[in-house]
Backbone as CSV, one residue per row, in Angstrom:
resi,resn,N_x,N_y,N_z,CA_x,CA_y,CA_z,C_x,C_y,C_z
1,SER,0.833,-1.183,0.000,0.000,0.000,0.000,0.876,1.243,0.000
2,HIS,0.337,2.299,-0.493,1.072,3.544,-0.675,0.425,4.628,0.187
3,LEU,1.217,5.293,0.992,0.711,6.393,1.802,0.540,7.607,0.896
4,ARG,-0.677,8.022,0.732,-0.989,9.123,-0.177,-0.680,10.473,0.451
5,TYR,-0.896,11.521,-0.331,-0.475,12.868,0.048,-0.895,13.268,1.465
6,GLU,-2.177,13.181,1.784,-2.642,13.644,3.111,-1.981,12.843,4.234
7,GLY,-1.804,11.569,4.036,-1.124,10.751,5.037,0.325,11.156,5.200
8,ARG,1.016,11.388,4.079,2.405,11.842,4.148,2.494,13.211,4.805
9,GLN,1.540,14.080,4.494,1.529,15.416,5.079,1.331,15.342,6.593
10,THR,0.362,14.570,7.023,0.087,14.424,8.455,1.303,13.858,9.186
11,PHE,1.843,12.763,8.664,2.980,12.106,9.321,4.241,12.956,9.209
12,GLY,4.445,13.590,8.053,5.622,14.431,7.873,5.652,15.614,8.828
13,LEU,4.507,16.255,9.020,4.451,17.367,9.969,4.615,16.880,11.405
14,PHE,4.137,15.669,11.686,4.371,15.068,13.005,5.875,14.894,13.224
15,LEU,6.567,14.334,12.230,8.016,14.134,12.351,8.731,15.464,12.563
16,LYS,8.298,16.486,11.840,8.864,17.817,12.024,8.616,18.296,13.455
17,GLY,7.400,18.084,13.939,7.022,18.530,15.277,7.793,17.861,16.394
18,ILE,8.244,16.623,16.166,9.019,15.944,17.211,10.515,16.216,17.084
19,GLY,10.860,17.092,16.121,12.230,17.578,16.073,13.107,17.117,14.925
20,LEU,12.593,16.352,13.980,13.426,15.975,12.845,13.746,17.212,12.023
21,THR,15.003,17.330,11.648,15.387,18.418,10.763,14.888,18.087,9.355
22,MET,14.951,19.066,8.477,14.532,18.816,7.099,15.401,17.724,6.477
23,LYS,16.685,17.769,6.730,17.599,16.751,6.186,17.234,15.360,6.715
24,GLU,16.968,15.270,8.007,16.581,13.979,8.592,15.260,13.491,8.012
25,SER,14.337,14.407,7.810,13.042,14.046,7.232,13.203,13.558,5.797
26,LEU,14.007,14.254,5.009,14.263,13.813,3.637,14.882,12.417,3.618
27,ASN,15.832,12.170,4.519,16.448,10.840,4.602,15.431,9.776,5.003
28,PHE,14.583,10.109,5.974,13.554,9.160,6.417,12.652,8.764,5.250
29,TRP,12.116,9.776,4.542,11.180,9.495,3.452,11.885,8.821,2.276
30,ARG,13.122,9.193,2.002,13.873,8.544,0.919,14.003,7.052,1.203
31,LYS,14.331,6.713,2.447,14.451,5.294,2.825,13.090,4.606,2.789
32,ALA,12.056,5.304,3.218,10.716,4.719,3.229,10.231,4.404,1.820
33,PHE,10.624,5.209,0.863,10.195,5.017,-0.526,11.181,4.195,-1.355
34,ALA,12.327,3.859,-0.793,13.409,3.234,-1.560,12.988,1.965,-2.291
35,ARG,12.110,1.179,-1.713,11.707,-0.075,-2.366,10.795,0.151,-3.564
36,LYS,10.109,1.283,-3.600,9.127,1.522,-4.662,9.516,2.632,-5.633
37,VAL,10.404,3.512,-5.218,10.703,4.705,-6.007,12.218,4.898,-6.077
38,ASP,12.752,5.080,-7.281,14.193,5.334,-7.386,14.497,6.766,-6.933
39,ALA,15.785,7.046,-6.739,16.204,8.335,-6.190,15.756,9.511,-7.057
40,ASP,15.812,9.362,-8.368,15.405,10.443,-9.268,13.914,10.752,-9.131
41,LYS,13.090,9.718,-9.102,11.646,9.916,-8.951,11.328,10.521,-7.584
42,PHE,12.012,10.072,-6.539,11.809,10.649,-5.210,12.104,12.148,-5.247
43,GLN,13.234,12.497,-5.852,13.630,13.902,-5.927,12.587,14.728,-6.680
44,LYS,12.075,14.199,-7.781,11.123,14.935,-8.614,9.710,14.963,-8.035
45,SER,9.299,13.880,-7.376,7.894,13.749,-6.978,7.603,13.991,-5.502
46,TYR,8.594,13.854,-4.635,8.296,13.898,-3.203,9.113,14.918,-2.404
47,SER,10.341,15.160,-2.775,11.188,16.009,-1.930,10.704,17.458,-1.859
48,TYR,10.091,17.960,-2.932,9.577,19.331,-2.909,8.586,19.526,-1.766
49,ASN,7.636,18.596,-1.605,6.624,18.741,-0.548,7.241,18.705,0.840
50,ILE,8.295,17.915,1.004,8.976,17.867,2.296,9.648,19.221,2.561
51,ARG,10.379,19.714,1.580,11.023,21.027,1.741,9.985,22.125,1.955
52,HIS,8.855,22.020,1.279,7.773,22.999,1.432,7.258,23.003,2.871
53,SER,7.103,21.829,3.451,6.625,21.721,4.845,7.560,22.404,5.833
54,TYR,8.833,22.483,5.471,9.821,23.124,6.325,10.041,24.598,5.964
55,GLY,9.214,25.120,5.077,9.302,26.528,4.713,10.431,26.858,3.760
56,GLN,10.930,25.864,3.036,12.049,26.093,2.126,11.627,26.194,0.670
57,GLU,10.350,26.021,0.377,9.820,26.101,-0.986,8.487,26.841,-0.948
58,GLY,7.977,27.163,-2.124,6.656,27.785,-2.229,6.581,29.111,-1.508
59,LYS,5.535,29.295,-0.730,5.358,30.573,-0.028,6.207,30.682,1.233
60,ARG,6.998,29.665,1.479,7.954,29.642,2.596,7.289,29.777,3.960
61,ALA,6.109,29.212,4.080,5.402,29.193,5.364,5.992,28.098,6.237
62,ASP,6.061,28.351,7.519,6.577,27.363,8.467,5.383,26.605,9.044
63,TYR,5.072,25.467,8.462,3.895,24.687,8.864,4.124,23.968,10.180
64,THR,3.063,23.853,10.956,3.124,23.142,12.228,2.349,21.832,12.101
65,PRO,2.619,20.888,12.991,1.874,19.617,12.951,0.384,19.851,13.145
66,TYR,-0.406,18.938,12.610,-1.851,19.005,12.804,-2.187,18.727,14.255
67,THR,-3.238,19.367,14.748,-3.696,19.112,16.110,-4.372,17.743,16.181
68,CYS,-4.494,17.233,17.380,-5.182,15.951,17.561,-6.605,16.011,17.006
69,MET,-7.296,17.106,17.260,-8.681,17.210,16.791,-8.757,17.222,15.266
70,LYS,-7.814,17.888,14.617,-7.813,17.884,13.150,-7.595,16.460,12.633
71,ILE,-6.698,15.723,13.256,-6.422,14.350,12.837,-7.628,13.454,13.120
72,ILE,-8.234,13.622,14.285,-9.400,12.805,14.645,-10.565,13.084,13.697
73,ARG,-10.738,14.339,13.330,-11.869,14.710,12.453,-11.639,14.369,10.986
74,ALA,-10.416,14.031,10.634,-10.118,13.706,9.228,-10.892,12.462,8.809
75,THR,-11.373,12.489,7.596,-12.082,11.340,7.038,-11.324,10.887,5.795
76,PRO,-10.431,9.915,5.974,-9.653,9.452,4.829,-10.545,8.857,3.747
77,GLY,-10.164,9.097,2.519,-10.889,8.530,1.397,-10.506,7.081,1.169
78,ASN,-11.123,6.485,0.179,-10.841,5.101,-0.165,-9.357,4.933,-0.510
79,GLY,-8.702,3.986,0.132,-7.298,3.731,-0.126,-6.340,4.626,0.636
80,GLU,-6.857,5.468,1.521,-6.000,6.329,2.326,-5.867,5.739,3.727
81,TYR,-4.725,6.017,4.349,-4.420,5.371,5.623,-3.954,6.362,6.675
82,HIS,-4.594,7.488,6.766,-4.231,8.444,7.800,-5.445,8.724,8.671
83,SER,-5.260,9.467,9.702,-6.245,9.807,10.715,-5.806,9.160,12.016
84,CYS,-6.585,9.335,13.025,-6.277,8.766,14.334,-6.552,7.266,14.292
85,PRO,-5.564,6.434,14.613,-5.784,4.984,14.531,-6.816,4.469,15.528
86,PHE,-7.083,5.244,16.558,-8.035,4.804,17.576,-9.448,5.311,17.341
87,LYS,-9.628,6.138,16.335,-10.906,6.790,16.078,-12.064,5.802,15.928
88,GLN,-11.826,4.705,15.251,-12.896,3.750,14.966,-13.067,2.677,16.042
89,PHE,-12.186,2.676,17.047,-12.275,1.665,18.094,-13.443,1.965,19.033
90,ASP,-14.184,0.933,19.409,-15.140,1.125,20.493,-14.337,1.049,21.802
91,GLU,-14.967,1.375,22.914,-14.241,1.461,24.177,-13.552,0.153,24.546
92,SER,-14.214,-0.980,24.382,-13.604,-2.252,24.779,-12.383,-2.582,23.917
93,HIS,-12.456,-2.310,22.614,-11.317,-2.556,21.730,-10.159,-1.626,22.070
94,LEU,-10.456,-0.372,22.350,-9.424,0.579,22.725,-8.742,0.147,24.016
95,ARG,-9.527,-0.239,25.010,-8.945,-0.702,26.284,-8.067,-1.925,26.079
96,ALA,-8.543,-2.881,25.301,-7.768,-4.102,25.046,-6.450,-3.774,24.340
97,THR,-6.500,-2.862,23.394,-5.292,-2.472,22.669,-4.304,-1.791,23.597
98,LEU,-4.783,-0.878,24.406,-3.903,-0.158,25.322,-3.323,-1.074,26.395
99,ARG,-4.082,-2.050,26.837,-3.575,-2.992,27.849,-2.427,-3.840,27.312
100,LYS,-2.400,-4.038,26.020,-1.308,-4.812,25.420,0.015,-4.070,25.469
101,LYS,-0.063,-2.771,25.627,1.154,-1.976,25.690,1.817,-2.178,27.047
102,GLU,3.101,-2.371,27.026,3.868,-2.743,28.217,3.709,-1.787,29.392
103,ASN,3.698,-0.492,29.121,3.694,0.483,30.217,2.313,0.993,30.583
104,PHE,1.262,0.463,29.985,-0.079,0.960,30.268,-0.596,0.379,31.572
105,ARG,-1.104,1.226,32.434,-1.696,0.801,33.700,-3.046,1.472,33.846
106,LYS,-4.019,0.742,34.353,-5.373,1.257,34.551,-5.423,2.294,35.633
């Protein structure tokens, strides 16, 4: 499956928000796409949007990560894989999932 634009945008801004530099972000995405996209195609099709997110292209705006509410309210289209992963869980499924995590305590 391929992470489409909105998913890449959401995750890319998250990575920026947790402190990845533009160079680190470019390296991350280059490696993530390496199996499906050669270096030339990555440079032509994907690197511009990453640089744009860091304010180095286009209108040079410094974008911030999406808020939790924006992510929760997102409605991905067919074949898209972004939004809050817990959004569709009912309470029992959410609790069961969180209990599986090593550090989760009730």
